[in-house]
C-alpha positions as CSV (number, residue, x, y, z in Angstrom):
1,X,18.1,11.1,-17.4
2,X,17.7,11.3,-21.2
3,X,21.0,13.2,-21.5
4,X,22.9,10.6,-19.4
5,X,21.5,7.7,-21.4
6,X,22.4,9.2,-24.7
7,X,25.8,10.5,-23.7
8,X,27.3,7.5,-21.8
9,X,25.7,4.4,-23.2
10,X,28.0,2.1,-25.2
11,X,31.1,4.1,-24.6
12,X,32.7,1.4,-22.4
13,X,31.4,-1.7,-20.6
14,X,32.0,0.1,-17.3
15,X,29.9,3.0,-18.3
16,X,27.1,0.7,-19.3
17,X,27.2,-1.0,-15.9
18,X,26.9,2.3,-14.2
19,X,24.1,3.7,-16.4
20,X,22.2,0.5,-16.5
21,X,22.3,-0.1,-12.7
22,X,18.8,-1.4,-11.8
23,X,18.7,1.0,-8.9
24,X,18.7,4.0,-11.3
25,X,16.7,2.7,-14.3
26,X,13.9,1.0,-12.4
27,X,12.2,4.5,-12.6
28,X,13.0,5.7,-16.1
29,X,12.3,9.4,-16.8
30,X,12.2,9.8,-20.6
31,X,11.2,13.5,-20.7
32,X,13.4,16.4,-21.4
33,X,12.1,19.8,-20.2
34,X,13.1,23.2,-21.5
35,X,11.9,26.0,-19.3
36,X,11.5,29.5,-20.8
37,X,9.4,30.7,-17.9
38,X,7.2,29.1,-15.1
39,X,4.3,28.9,-17.4
40,X,6.2,28.1,-20.6
41,X,7.7,24.6,-20.4
42,X,8.5,22.4,-23.4
43,X,8.6,18.6,-22.9
44,X,10.2,16.7,-25.8
45,X,13.1,14.6,-26.9
46,X,14.9,15.4,-30.1
47,X,14.6,12.8,-32.9
48,X,18.2,11.7,-32.8
49,X,18.1,11.0,-29.0
50,X,14.7,9.2,-29.4
51,X,16.2,7.0,-32.1
52,X,19.1,6.1,-29.9
53,X,16.9,5.4,-26.9
54,X,14.5,3.1,-28.8
55,X,17.1,1.3,-30.9
56,X,20.1,0.9,-28.5
57,X,19.0,1.5,-25.0
58,X,15.5,0.2,-24.3
59,X,16.3,-3.3,-25.7
60,X,19.0,-3.6,-23.0
61,X,16.9,-2.4,-20.0
62,X,13.2,-3.2,-20.8
63,X,13.0,-6.0,-18.3
64,X,14.3,-3.8,-15.5
65,X,11.9,-0.9,-15.8
66,X,9.2,-0.6,-13.1
67,X,8.2,3.0,-13.5
68,X,8.1,5.0,-16.8
69,X,7.6,8.7,-17.4
70,X,6.9,9.8,-21.0
71,X,5.5,12.9,-22.8
72,X,3.1,13.3,-25.7
73,X,5.6,13.4,-28.6
74,X,7.6,10.3,-27.7
75,X,5.1,8.1,-25.9
76,X,3.7,6.2,-28.8
77,X,7.2,5.2,-30.1
78,X,8.5,4.3,-26.6
79,X,5.5,2.1,-25.8
80,X,5.4,0.5,-29.2
81,X,9.1,-0.3,-29.4
82,X,9.1,-3.1,-26.9
83,X,7.2,-4.8,-24.1
84,X,8.0,-3.9,-20.4
85,X,7.2,-7.0,-18.3
86,X,7.8,-5.5,-14.8
87,X,6.2,-2.2,-15.5
88,X,3.5,-1.1,-13.0
89,X,3.7,2.7,-12.9
90,X,3.1,5.1,-15.8
91,X,3.3,8.9,-15.9
92,X,2.0,10.8,-18.9
93,X,3.3,14.3,-18.8
94,X,1.9,17.4,-20.5
95,X,-0.9,15.8,-22.6
96,X,-3.6,17.9,-24.2
97,X,-7.0,16.3,-23.2
98,X,-8.0,15.8,-26.9
99,X,-4.8,13.8,-27.6
100,X,-5.1,11.9,-24.4
101,X,-8.7,10.9,-25.3
102,X,-7.6,9.8,-28.7
103,X,-4.8,7.6,-27.3
104,X,-7.2,6.1,-24.7
105,X,-9.8,5.2,-27.3
106,X,-7.5,4.2,-30.3
107,X,-4.1,3.0,-29.1
108,X,-4.4,-0.7,-28.5
109,X,-1.0,-1.1,-26.9
110,X,-1.6,1.7,-24.4
111,X,-5.1,0.3,-23.6
112,X,-3.7,-3.2,-23.1
113,X,-0.9,-1.8,-20.8
114,X,-3.4,0.1,-18.7
115,X,-5.8,-2.8,-18.4
116,X,-3.3,-5.5,-17.6
117,X,-0.3,-4.0,-15.8
118,X,-0.6,-0.4,-14.5
119,X,-1.4,-0.1,-10.8
120,X,-0.1,3.5,-10.4
121,X,-1.0,6.2,-13.0
122,X,-0.2,9.9,-13.1
123,X,-1.8,12.1,-15.8
124,X,-0.4,15.6,-16.2
125,X,-2.8,17.7,-18.3
126,X,-1.2,20.2,-20.7
127,X,-1.4,23.8,-19.6
128,X,-3.5,26.1,-21.8
129,X,-3.7,29.9,-22.4
130,X,-7.5,29.3,-21.9
131,X,-8.6,26.4,-19.8
132,X,-9.9,23.2,-21.4
133,X,-13.6,22.3,-21.0
134,X,-13.9,20.7,-17.6
135,X,-16.6,18.3,-18.9
136,X,-14.1,17.0,-21.4
137,X,-11.7,16.2,-18.7
138,X,-14.3,14.3,-16.8
139,X,-14.9,12.1,-19.8
140,X,-11.2,11.4,-20.0
141,X,-11.1,10.6,-16.2
142,X,-14.1,8.2,-16.6
143,X,-12.4,6.5,-19.5
144,X,-9.2,5.9,-17.4
145,X,-11.2,4.4,-14.6
146,X,-13.0,2.1,-17.1
147,X,-9.8,1.0,-18.7
148,X,-7.5,0.5,-15.7
149,X,-8.7,-2.8,-14.2
150,X,-5.8,-3.0,-11.7
151,X,-5.4,0.6,-10.7
152,X,-4.6,1.4,-7.1
153,X,-3.3,4.9,-7.3
154,X,-4.4,7.7,-9.7
155,X,-3.0,11.3,-9.8
156,X,-5.1,13.2,-12.3
157,X,-3.9,16.8,-11.9
158,X,-1.2,19.1,-13.1
159,X,2.3,19.6,-11.9
160,X,3.0,23.1,-13.1
161,X,1.2,26.2,-14.3
162,X,-2.6,26.9,-14.5
163,X,-4.7,24.1,-12.9
164,X,-7.3,22.3,-15.0
165,X,-10.5,21.3,-13.2
166,X,-12.9,18.4,-13.7
167,X,-16.6,18.8,-13.2
168,X,-19.1,16.1,-13.1
169,X,-22.2,18.2,-13.0
170,X,-23.0,17.8,-16.7
171,X,-21.4,14.4,-17.1
172,X,-23.7,11.5,-17.9
173,X,-20.8,9.0,-17.9
174,X,-21.0,6.4,-15.1
175,X,-17.8,4.8,-13.8
176,X,-16.7,2.9,-10.7
177,X,-13.6,1.0,-9.5
178,X,-13.2,-1.8,-7.0
179,X,-9.4,-1.4,-6.9
180,X,-8.7,2.3,-6.5
181,X,-7.4,3.3,-3.0
182,X,-5.7,6.6,-3.6
183,X,-7.0,9.5,-5.8
184,X,-5.6,12.9,-6.3
185,X,-7.7,15.2,-8.6
186,X,-8.6,18.8,-9.3
187,X,-12.3,19.5,-9.4
188,X,-14.4,22.6,-10.0
189,X,-16.9,22.5,-7.1
190,X,-17.4,20.8,-3.8
191,X,-20.4,18.9,-5.3
192,X,-17.8,17.3,-7.7
193,X,-16.1,16.0,-4.6
194,X,-19.4,14.5,-3.3
195,X,-20.0,13.0,-6.7
196,X,-16.7,11.0,-6.3
197,X,-17.8,9.9,-2.8
198,X,-21.2,8.3,-3.6
199,X,-19.8,4.7,-3.3
200,X,-18.3,4.3,-6.8
201,X,-14.9,3.7,-5.2
202,X,-15.6,1.2,-2.5
203,X,-12.0,0.8,-1.3
204,X,-10.9,4.4,-1.6
205,X,-9.0,5.3,1.5
206,X,-7.3,8.6,0.5
207,X,-8.8,11.4,-1.5
208,X,-6.7,14.5,-2.1
209,X,-8.7,17.2,-3.8
210,X,-7.9,20.7,-5.0
211,X,-11.2,22.4,-5.6
212,X,-11.8,25.8,-7.3
213,X,-14.7,26.9,-5.2
214,X,-16.5,25.7,-2.0
215,X,-20.1,26.9,-2.0
216,X,-23.4,25.6,-0.6
217,X,-23.5,21.9,-1.5
218,X,-26.4,19.7,-2.5
219,X,-25.3,16.7,-0.6
220,X,-23.6,15.3,2.5
221,X,-20.3,13.4,2.9
222,X,-20.4,9.8,3.9
223,X,-17.7,9.2,6.5
224,X,-15.9,6.6,4.5
225,X,-12.6,8.4,3.7
226,X,-10.4,11.0,5.1
227,X,-10.2,14.1,2.8
228,X,-7.5,16.7,2.4
229,X,-9.0,19.7,0.7
230,X,-6.9,22.5,-0.7
231,X,-9.3,25.3,-1.6
232,X,-8.1,27.4,-4.5
233,X,-10.2,30.6,-4.5
234,X,-11.1,32.6,-7.6
235,X,-8.8,35.4,-6.2
236,X,-5.8,33.0,-6.3
237,X,-6.7,32.0,-9.9
238,X,-6.8,35.6,-11.0
239,X,-3.4,36.2,-9.4
240,X,-2.0,33.3,-11.5
C-alpha cells in the first residue's frame, strides 16, 4: 500500500480517485516489510516516502480511515500529523516491549487515541534472539487494558517468528475491563489462562490462547467463556 500511495498520488486526478477510493483506504496499511528470512523481517518506511505520506497524502484521506496499521519507526509521526475522526482500529507492528511501554506511558496523543476511539487493537511484539521477560509483557498488557476504555477486541500476540509469552504469576498489577469481548494472547502457563478468567473481563465471550505449557493447575475454570487452546510444547519451541 505504501508503494502504491507514493507512486500514483498526484499524477492525475483519475489516479487520485482510484487510489483514494474509500473502499481501499478505509483500512490503511502503512508498513513496508522487507523479508530476508522467515525470522528476519524489517518493517520500516524510508524517510522520503514517509515525508510524502504525511505531507501530501494523509491530509487528503484522514477523514476516511477506519483502520490503521503502523510500525515503530513511523508511528509517532503518522499519529501526530493529523487527527483521524472515524478511526476505531489500530495495529502496532513489530514493537519492542520497552518502546511500547514508553509510548503507552508518555505519548499523550497515543494515550488519548486509545482511551477515546480505539475499539479494536492488535499489538505485534517484536521478535528477539532471546525472549523478552514475560513479566514485562504482562505490565504492558495491563497498561493497555487500563488505557483503552472502549476496547472490544484485543490481539496481543505475534504474527511471525518466535512467540513471546505473558505470565501473570509474578505480576502485582491489577486490571479489569467491562468492555472487552474478544481476547487473543500468548501466555506462559495454564495458570495464566485461569488468571485471565477470574472475573476481571465480565463480558468476555471469546478467549483464544496459545500457551507454552499445560501442567497441573492451581485453579478451576469458571464456565463463562468458550476457550480455544493451542498448546505449544517445549519440543516445538526448540524446533523453532
